[in-house]
Backbone as CSV, one residue per row, in Angstrom:
resi,resn,N_x,N_y,N_z,CA_x,CA_y,CA_z,C_x,C_y,C_z
1,MET,118.100,102.644,182.465,119.544,102.855,182.395,119.934,103.048,180.925
2,LYS,120.404,104.239,180.606,120.780,104.555,179.228,122.288,104.423,179.059
3,VAL,122.692,103.773,177.970,124.107,103.538,177.717,124.595,104.437,176.583
4,HIS,125.609,105.235,176.872,126.299,106.012,175.845,127.619,105.292,175.567
5,GLN,127.749,104.704,174.379,128.921,103.918,174.005,129.804,104.749,173.081
6,LEU,131.053,104.946,173.477,131.961,105.801,172.727,133.210,105.028,172.340
7,GLN,133.506,104.937,171.043,134.777,104.338,170.631,135.837,105.419,170.684
8,VAL,136.939,105.119,171.377,137.957,106.139,171.641,139.359,105.594,171.362
9,GLY,140.280,106.513,171.058,141.676,106.150,170.900,141.946,105.338,169.651
10,ASN,143.179,104.855,169.538,143.582,104.092,168.355,143.682,102.600,168.626
11,MET,143.135,102.145,169.776,143.127,100.717,170.103,141.701,100.169,170.125
12,GLN,140.782,100.938,169.505,139.377,100.527,169.402,138.731,100.290,170.766
13,ASN,139.140,101.094,171.730,138.535,101.001,173.062,137.122,101.540,173.077
14,PHE,136.331,101.013,173.992,135.039,101.607,174.306,135.101,102.242,175.694
15,THR,134.663,103.486,175.772,134.338,104.129,177.049,132.827,104.227,177.114
16,TYR,132.280,104.010,178.299,130.832,104.075,178.475,130.459,105.139,179.494
17,VAL,129.414,105.881,179.178,128.738,106.704,180.165,127.371,106.061,180.374
18,VAL,127.118,105.615,181.583,125.870,104.907,181.891,125.019,105.811,182.765
19,GLU,123.852,106.134,182.268,123.002,107.182,182.842,121.751,106.601,183.498
20,ASP,121.516,106.988,184.736,120.216,106.736,185.357,119.280,107.835,184.843
21,GLU,118.375,107.460,183.958,117.594,108.460,183.229,116.660,109.272,184.136
22,GLU,116.251,108.675,185.241,115.303,109.380,186.112,115.981,110.496,186.906
23,THR,117.204,110.237,187.356,117.873,111.209,188.234,119.047,111.933,187.574
24,LYS,119.512,111.415,186.420,120.677,111.946,185.702,122.006,111.637,186.406
25,GLU,121.942,110.936,187.545,123.190,110.493,188.163,123.761,109.352,187.316
26,SER,125.073,109.369,187.083,125.667,108.482,186.087,127.043,107.991,186.519
27,VAL,127.557,107.013,185.768,128.916,106.526,185.977,129.643,106.507,184.636
28,ILE,130.968,106.617,184.697,131.813,106.455,183.526,132.581,105.152,183.683
29,ILE,132.533,104.304,182.661,133.261,103.040,182.688,134.442,103.139,181.732
30,ASP,135.644,102.917,182.254,136.887,102.833,181.481,137.201,104.082,180.650
31,PRO,137.385,105.231,181.299,137.803,106.417,180.539,139.268,106.305,180.122
32,SER,139.542,106.596,178.880,140.933,106.538,178.427,141.246,107.761,177.579
33,TRP,140.954,107.691,176.268,141.286,108.790,175.374,140.018,109.514,174.917
34,ASP,140.223,110.577,174.111,139.105,111.339,173.535,138.105,111.755,174.614
35,LEU,138.630,112.291,175.696,137.771,112.646,176.827,136.805,113.776,176.490
36,ASP,137.111,114.520,175.425,136.177,115.558,174.994,134.838,114.955,174.589
37,LEU,134.863,113.731,174.055,133.612,113.055,173.697,132.799,112.717,174.944
38,VAL,133.506,112.302,175.993,132.837,111.973,177.258,132.237,113.237,177.876
39,ILE,133.026,114.290,177.893,132.555,115.558,178.462,131.351,116.083,177.683
40,ASP,131.375,115.913,176.374,130.255,116.353,175.540,128.962,115.637,175.921
41,ILE,129.058,114.317,176.152,127.885,113.541,176.583,127.384,114.040,177.936
42,ILE,128.312,114.284,178.847,127.939,114.746,180.187,127.214,116.088,180.111
43,GLU,127.771,117.010,179.336,127.193,118.358,179.283,125.883,118.393,178.505
44,LYS,125.818,117.676,177.388,124.593,117.687,176.579,123.410,117.094,177.324
45,ASN,123.691,116.116,178.179,122.620,115.417,178.896,122.479,115.869,180.341
46,ASN,123.284,116.876,180.728,123.213,117.442,182.082,123.371,116.355,183.147
47,LEU,124.433,115.562,182.997,124.648,114.416,183.884,125.516,114.785,185.072
48,LYS,125.272,114.095,186.176,126.088,114.202,187.377,126.823,112.875,187.547
49,ILE,128.140,112.904,187.373,128.920,111.665,187.448,129.253,111.351,188.901
50,LYS,128.812,110.178,189.347,129.066,109.752,190.724,130.366,108.962,190.834
51,TYR,130.611,108.073,189.852,131.781,107.210,189.921,132.460,107.081,188.557
52,VAL,133.763,106.871,188.600,134.525,106.321,187.480,134.809,104.867,187.845
53,ILE,134.416,103.941,186.979,134.598,102.513,187.239,135.544,101.939,186.195
54,ASN,136.539,101.207,186.655,137.469,100.547,185.735,137.231,99.040,185.755
55,THR,137.044,98.440,184.579,136.836,96.993,184.528,138.113,96.223,184.831
56,HIS,139.285,96.884,184.667,140.580,96.328,185.075,141.608,97.436,184.969
57,HIS,142.839,97.132,185.386,143.819,98.196,185.610,144.629,98.606,184.386
58,HIS,144.502,97.917,183.258,145.356,98.208,182.102,145.199,99.659,181.655
59,PHE,146.316,100.232,181.191,146.364,101.679,180.946,145.328,102.145,179.943
60,ASP,144.994,101.294,178.964,144.045,101.724,177.937,142.602,101.756,178.450
61,HIS,142.406,101.409,179.709,141.080,101.517,180.333,141.079,102.497,181.510
62,THR,142.248,103.056,181.810,142.352,103.874,183.024,143.080,105.203,182.833
63,VAL,143.677,105.421,181.664,144.550,106.591,181.499,143.780,107.913,181.638
64,GLY,142.462,107.858,181.477,141.652,109.063,181.634,141.091,109.276,183.027
65,ASN,141.432,108.396,183.964,140.863,108.479,185.311,141.047,109.846,185.968
66,ASP,142.294,110.281,186.065,142.579,111.504,186.817,141.872,112.716,186.214
67,ALA,141.890,112.807,184.887,141.244,113.945,184.241,139.736,113.933,184.470
68,MET,139.128,112.753,184.421,137.685,112.670,184.623,137.289,112.935,186.073
69,VAL,138.115,112.469,186.993,137.848,112.743,188.411,137.956,114.239,188.684
70,LYS,138.968,114.850,188.110,139.147,116.293,188.292,137.958,117.066,187.724
71,TYR,137.464,116.631,186.576,136.358,117.330,185.912,135.016,117.085,186.609
72,THR,134.802,115.859,187.082,133.479,115.484,187.601,133.391,115.442,189.120
73,LYS,134.561,115.494,189.811,134.598,115.359,191.284,134.027,114.011,191.736
74,SER,134.238,112.986,190.923,133.712,111.654,191.232,134.779,110.813,191.933
75,LYS,134.404,109.598,192.301,135.324,108.669,192.961,135.585,107.475,192.054
76,ILE,136.783,106.885,192.197,137.200,105.766,191.354,136.882,104.441,192.047
77,ILE,136.222,103.554,191.298,135.919,102.202,191.774,136.709,101.198,190.951
78,GLN,137.411,100.294,191.641,138.130,99.192,190.993,137.989,97.939,191.851
79,HIS,138.266,96.786,191.242,138.279,95.555,192.028,139.373,95.635,193.086
80,LYS,139.147,94.976,194.188,140.053,95.072,195.337,141.452,94.563,195.026
81,SER,141.612,93.744,193.988,142.942,93.242,193.649,143.704,94.159,192.693
82,SER,143.097,95.286,192.319,143.793,96.238,191.449,144.991,96.839,192.180
83,THR,146.036,97.114,191.426,147.236,97.727,191.994,147.239,99.250,191.806
84,LEU,146.206,99.780,191.180,146.151,101.220,190.913,145.441,101.977,192.030
85,LYS,145.652,103.281,192.021,144.983,104.155,192.995,143.482,104.140,192.754
86,ASN,142.731,103.933,193.823,141.275,104.016,193.719,140.698,104.447,195.057
87,ASP,139.439,104.850,195.024,138.758,105.314,196.247,137.912,104.237,196.885
88,ILE,137.330,103.367,196.048,136.396,102.363,196.553,136.738,101.011,195.938
89,PRO,137.390,100.116,196.707,137.635,98.762,196.198,136.377,97.912,196.343
90,VAL,136.088,97.106,195.336,134.884,96.272,195.374,135.250,94.803,195.176
91,SER,134.315,93.944,195.563,134.487,92.497,195.463,133.310,91.895,194.710
92,ASN,133.449,90.628,194.369,132.381,89.914,193.671,131.060,90.027,194.421
93,GLY,130.005,90.398,193.715,128.675,90.499,194.311,128.329,91.865,194.859
94,ASP,129.314,92.759,194.979,129.018,94.114,195.462,128.123,94.857,194.472
95,LYS,127.345,95.788,194.981,126.456,96.591,194.147,126.944,98.033,194.110
96,ILE,126.991,98.580,192.916,127.345,99.982,192.714,126.060,100.738,192.405
97,LEU,125.691,101.645,193.297,124.412,102.350,193.189,124.623,103.758,192.662
98,PHE,123.817,104.165,191.702,123.797,105.549,191.230,122.378,105.874,190.792
99,GLY,121.866,106.990,191.305,120.455,107.291,191.081,119.598,106.149,191.580
100,LYS,118.685,105.691,190.726,117.848,104.548,191.065,118.313,103.291,190.333
101,SER,119.534,103.331,189.823,120.109,102.201,189.090,121.192,101.521,189.920
102,GLU,121.527,100.303,189.518,122.626,99.602,190.169,123.335,98.697,189.179
103,LEU,124.627,98.532,189.412,125.442,97.585,188.676,126.044,96.606,189.674
104,VAL,125.940,95.326,189.381,126.493,94.290,190.254,127.858,93.879,189.735
105,VAL,128.823,93.805,190.637,130.194,93.439,190.293,130.317,91.921,190.186
106,ILE,130.858,91.448,189.072,131.151,90.035,188.897,132.647,89.912,188.635
107,HIS,133.381,89.302,189.550,134.832,89.149,189.390,135.108,88.075,188.338
108,THR,135.824,88.447,187.280,136.087,87.519,186.177,137.569,87.545,185.801
109,PRO,138.432,87.038,186.674,139.870,87.060,186.380,140.214,86.183,185.181
110,GLY,141.372,86.446,184.610,141.840,85.683,183.461,142.627,86.583,182.530
111,HIS,141.972,87.615,182.003,142.699,88.622,181.230,143.652,89.374,182.154
112,SER,143.178,89.658,183.342,144.003,90.223,184.412,143.417,89.753,185.734
113,GLU,144.196,89.868,186.788,143.731,89.387,188.092,142.539,90.182,188.601
114,ASP,142.484,91.475,188.236,141.431,92.345,188.767,140.281,92.563,187.793
115,SER,140.209,91.778,186.726,139.132,91.958,185.742,137.768,91.703,186.379
116,MET,136.829,92.574,186.040,135.468,92.385,186.527,134.483,92.831,185.458
117,CYS,133.298,92.237,185.501,132.185,92.634,184.661,131.138,93.309,185.537
118,LEU,130.289,94.094,184.907,129.254,94.844,185.613,127.904,94.526,184.985
119,ILE,126.952,94.119,185.811,125.639,93.693,185.310,124.531,94.524,185.935
120,GLY,123.631,95.018,185.084,122.469,95.748,185.583,121.501,96.078,184.463
121,ASP,120.220,96.055,184.767,119.173,96.470,183.831,119.278,95.729,182.494
122,GLY,119.552,94.438,182.547,119.602,93.637,181.325,120.848,93.838,180.496
123,LYS,121.879,94.414,181.099,123.104,94.715,180.374,124.307,94.158,181.131
124,ILE,125.371,93.826,180.382,126.635,93.435,181.005,127.771,94.169,180.309
125,PHE,128.578,94.840,181.114,129.778,95.517,180.628,130.942,94.581,180.945
126,SER,131.515,94.000,179.889,132.407,92.856,180.091,133.887,93.198,180.047
127,GLY,134.239,94.471,179.879,135.649,94.830,179.848,136.390,94.019,178.803
128,ASP,137.544,93.465,179.197,138.319,92.645,178.269,138.194,91.157,178.578
129,THR,137.181,90.783,179.360,136.953,89.366,179.613,136.343,88.698,178.387
130,LEU,135.319,89.324,177.818,134.630,88.767,176.650,134.351,89.875,175.655
131,PHE,134.740,89.655,174.419,134.444,90.571,173.317,133.356,89.979,172.441
132,VAL,132.873,90.760,171.506,132.009,90.219,170.468,132.888,89.368,169.556
133,GLY,132.678,88.053,169.597,133.422,87.147,168.731,134.775,86.704,169.234
134,ASN,135.155,87.082,170.442,136.488,86.717,170.925,136.538,86.902,172.439
135,CYS,137.734,86.796,173.016,137.918,87.049,174.446,139.235,87.786,174.641
136,GLY,139.503,88.211,175.864,140.727,88.938,176.153,141.953,88.039,176.106
137,ARG,143.096,88.657,175.843,144.359,87.918,175.800,144.800,87.553,177.214
138,ILE,145.674,86.559,177.295,146.100,86.057,178.612,147.611,86.127,178.784
139,ASP,148.312,86.770,177.840,149.776,86.753,177.867,150.382,87.989,178.516
140,LEU,149.555,88.824,179.134,150.061,89.978,179.867,150.229,89.614,181.340
141,PRO,151.038,90.376,182.106,151.224,90.067,183.528,149.883,89.949,184.264
142,GLY,149.724,88.872,185.022,148.476,88.641,185.743,147.441,87.872,184.954
143,GLY,147.732,87.619,183.674,146.821,86.833,182.856,146.905,85.350,183.186
144,SER,145.801,84.644,182.993,145.762,83.214,183.306,144.700,82.541,182.446
145,GLY,145.134,81.593,181.609,144.177,80.847,180.808,143.228,80.031,181.659
146,ARG,143.748,79.469,182.731,142.909,78.648,183.613,141.825,79.502,184.279
147,GLU,142.196,80.673,184.759,141.203,81.546,185.386,140.202,82.064,184.366
148,LEU,140.682,82.375,183.156,139.755,82.860,182.136,138.752,81.776,181.757
149,TYR,139.210,80.539,181.689,138.294,79.432,181.390,137.136,79.405,182.381
150,HIS,137.467,79.502,183.657,136.412,79.433,184.676,135.539,80.691,184.670
151,SER,136.130,81.839,184.369,135.320,83.063,184.271,134.338,82.972,183.110
152,LEU,134.803,82.429,181.989,133.928,82.333,180.815,132.856,81.265,180.982
153,PHE,133.253,80.071,181.407,132.325,78.941,181.377,131.564,78.726,182.685
154,ASP,132.165,79.081,183.817,131.475,78.895,185.097,130.678,80.128,185.503
155,VAL,130.976,81.262,184.886,130.296,82.506,185.261,129.498,83.077,184.089
156,LEU,130.186,83.571,183.073,129.475,84.271,181.991,128.565,83.343,181.201
157,TYR,129.011,82.141,180.926,128.210,81.214,180.123,126.873,80.893,180.785
158,LYS,126.817,80.999,182.097,125.604,80.637,182.841,124.652,81.818,183.045
159,LEU,125.022,82.983,182.542,124.163,84.159,182.693,122.992,84.097,181.722
160,ASP,122.024,84.970,181.950,120.841,85.076,181.101,121.254,85.354,179.651
161,ASP,120.766,84.542,178.734,121.087,84.719,177.317,120.695,86.100,176.792
162,ASN,119.710,86.722,177.406,119.197,88.001,176.900,120.020,89.207,177.333
163,LEU,120.998,89.015,178.203,121.837,90.138,178.623,122.541,90.751,177.411
164,ILE,122.434,92.061,177.264,123.129,92.762,176.188,124.582,92.956,176.592
165,LEU,125.487,92.523,175.733,126.917,92.545,176.009,127.556,93.804,175.446
166,TYR,128.163,94.584,176.340,128.916,95.773,175.946,130.388,95.535,176.288
167,PRO,131.231,95.269,175.276,132.626,94.895,175.533,133.547,96.087,175.700
168,GLY,134.799,95.794,176.050,135.786,96.841,176.275,136.467,97.348,175.017
169,HIS,136.340,96.587,173.917,136.931,96.999,172.641,135.972,96.676,171.498
170,ASP,136.098,97.423,170.432,135.290,97.202,169.237,136.034,96.256,168.299
171,TYR,136.126,94.995,168.702,136.896,94.012,167.942,136.013,93.084,167.106
172,GLY,134.709,93.178,167.263,133.823,92.226,166.595,133.159,92.811,165.361
173,ASN,132.133,92.100,164.878,131.409,92.571,163.703,130.243,93.487,164.065
174,SER,130.092,93.770,165.349,129.111,94.752,165.805,129.603,95.299,167.143
175,PRO,129.184,96.501,167.537,129.702,97.102,168.766,129.148,96.481,170.048
176,TYR,128.068,95.740,169.938,127.511,95.048,171.101,126.817,93.785,170.629
177,SER,126.461,92.926,171.582,125.878,91.635,171.230,124.972,91.195,172.376
178,SER,124.840,89.910,172.587,124.134,89.364,173.752,124.857,88.101,174.190
179,ILE,124.656,87.723,175.429,125.280,86.496,175.930,124.817,85.312,175.088
180,GLY,123.541,85.256,174.785,123.011,84.140,173.996,123.624,84.061,172.612
181,LYS,123.758,85.197,171.961,124.348,85.208,170.615,125.804,84.784,170.664
182,GLU,126.534,85.250,171.683,127.941,84.872,171.796,128.107,83.382,172.062
183,LYS,127.196,82.798,172.826,127.269,81.364,173.079,127.105,80.570,171.782
184,LYS,126.345,81.125,170.847,126.116,80.429,169.574,127.221,80.698,168.555
185,THR,127.781,81.919,168.553,128.641,82.332,167.441,130.108,82.584,167.813
186,ASN,130.413,82.766,169.079,131.778,83.089,169.494,132.577,81.802,169.647
187,PHE,133.622,81.635,168.816,134.397,80.384,168.839,135.052,80.142,170.196
188,VAL,135.292,81.201,170.961,135.902,81.053,172.282,134.959,80.356,173.254
189,LEU,133.659,80.554,173.068,132.668,80.032,174.012,132.103,78.670,173.626
190,GLN,132.688,78.033,172.617,132.214,76.691,172.281,132.698,75.710,173.347
191,PRO,131.849,74.749,173.733,132.175,73.869,174.861,133.519,73.174,174.702
192,ARG,134.347,73.301,175.731,135.662,72.664,175.785,135.955,72.291,177.231
193,THR,136.797,71.291,177.418,137.314,71.038,178.748,138.354,72.110,179.062
194,GLU,138.735,72.187,180.321,139.752,73.163,180.702,141.051,72.930,179.934
195,SER,141.476,71.676,179.835,142.740,71.390,179.139,142.625,71.718,177.658
196,GLU,141.480,71.458,177.060,141.266,71.811,175.651,141.314,73.328,175.472
197,PHE,140.743,74.034,176.403,140.748,75.501,176.321,142.168,76.037,176.445
198,LEU,142.947,75.483,177.353,144.326,75.932,177.526,145.149,75.661,176.265
199,ASP,144.931,74.499,175.640,145.599,74.207,174.370,145.175,75.220,173.309
200,PHE,143.882,75.480,173.269,143.302,76.403,172.292,143.880,77.803,172.459
201,MET,144.100,78.217,173.702,144.610,79.557,173.988,146.141,79.595,173.976
202,GLY,146.779,78.446,173.786,148.244,78.403,173.812,148.817,78.661,175.172
203,SER,148.130,78.149,176.208,148.516,78.420,177.593,148.738,77.102,178.313
204,ASP,149.256,77.224,179.546,149.374,76.032,180.386,149.057,76.389,181.833
């Protein structure tokens, strides 16, 4: 599984094109701006896009959906709690298959109700749940400090340390990391009780 990581727009977003190298069937994760960069990757590598996948519904991760669907004739996948138009709603534990590759859906609410991460081939695409050195904000509609606490500590913290972390924004000191490195260096992931975490995040 080959990852094409593209920084796009003026909000330091990452769009990903994830390629099954054997079959060239691929998915696009969180298309937003600078779609010419995405199209360039598709054409240079002769890729067939099967799905557009959104890690959550916020506009800076979805504004490119319609244009990419029109260009690639693909279908949109979102978590079942998303309020946006999609073709295939998914739930925790579902598998997204393309070529001979697969991504497993992990529901990680907190930044938004429909936030999800995608895990496959030693990689995790974490959207705005976890960044390099930080985590997603909780003060937008549907955000919840309590839910984010459980997503971070009951789900992501327990994953394989070797998973390569590909976040939704380029907010850290490197464009990608690993679960193990984040557990050691990310101040958000230092052990806290739920109430301590809520105080830390300024939430209740």
